[in-house]
N, C-alpha and C positions, 0 to 999 in steps of 0.2 A: 174451644175452637174447634170446629169440625175439619177432619182431614180431607183433602181433596180426593176424588176418586181417580186412581191411578190406572192409565189406559195405555195398552201397548199396541202400536200400529207397526206391523213388521211384514216385509214381503217375504216369499219364500225362495227367492231366487238370490243369486249373488249380484253385486251391482254391475251393470252393463250399461253404457250411456245410451245405446240405441234400443234398449229394452226397458221393461218396468223395474224401477227400483223406488225406494221409499219417497224420493223428492218428487216424485209424480203425484204423491197423494198429498200434496199441500193444501189442495182446496178442501180436502177433508179435515186436516189438522187445524188450519186456522180459524174457523168458526168454533171449534171445541176449545181452543186456547183462549178465545175471546170472552167466553161465558164465565161469569162471576156469580159467587154466592151473595146472599144480601149483605154480608160483611164487607163486600168488595174483595174478597180473596179468591183466587182462581178456583173454579168448580172441578177443573180436571187437571191432572198432571199427565202429560201426554210424552211418551217416550216413542220416538219413531227411528226405527233403523232397518237395514237390509239384514238378510239371512244371517243367523249366528246359531251357536249351541244351545241357546236358551230353549228353543223348540223341544229338545229332548227332555226337558224338565218343566216344561210350562205350567203342569198342573201344581208344581212345588213353589210356583213364584208367587210375588206379592201382588200381581196385577188383579184387579177387579174385573176389568174387561179386556178381552184380547181377540 
């Protein structure tokens, strides 16, 4: 069984209701989560979050797409 491609969607600012935050990217996230492999398994594993310390070591993470 093939492993889903892991994608990180992350904003570079802290969460602020009147400004950009990761919730505003739902129109990007939704179609990616909808896509399936021929086997019926999800094609992508989507991790969506607001800014955190992972940006300091992103090159060492297990995300294929960032």
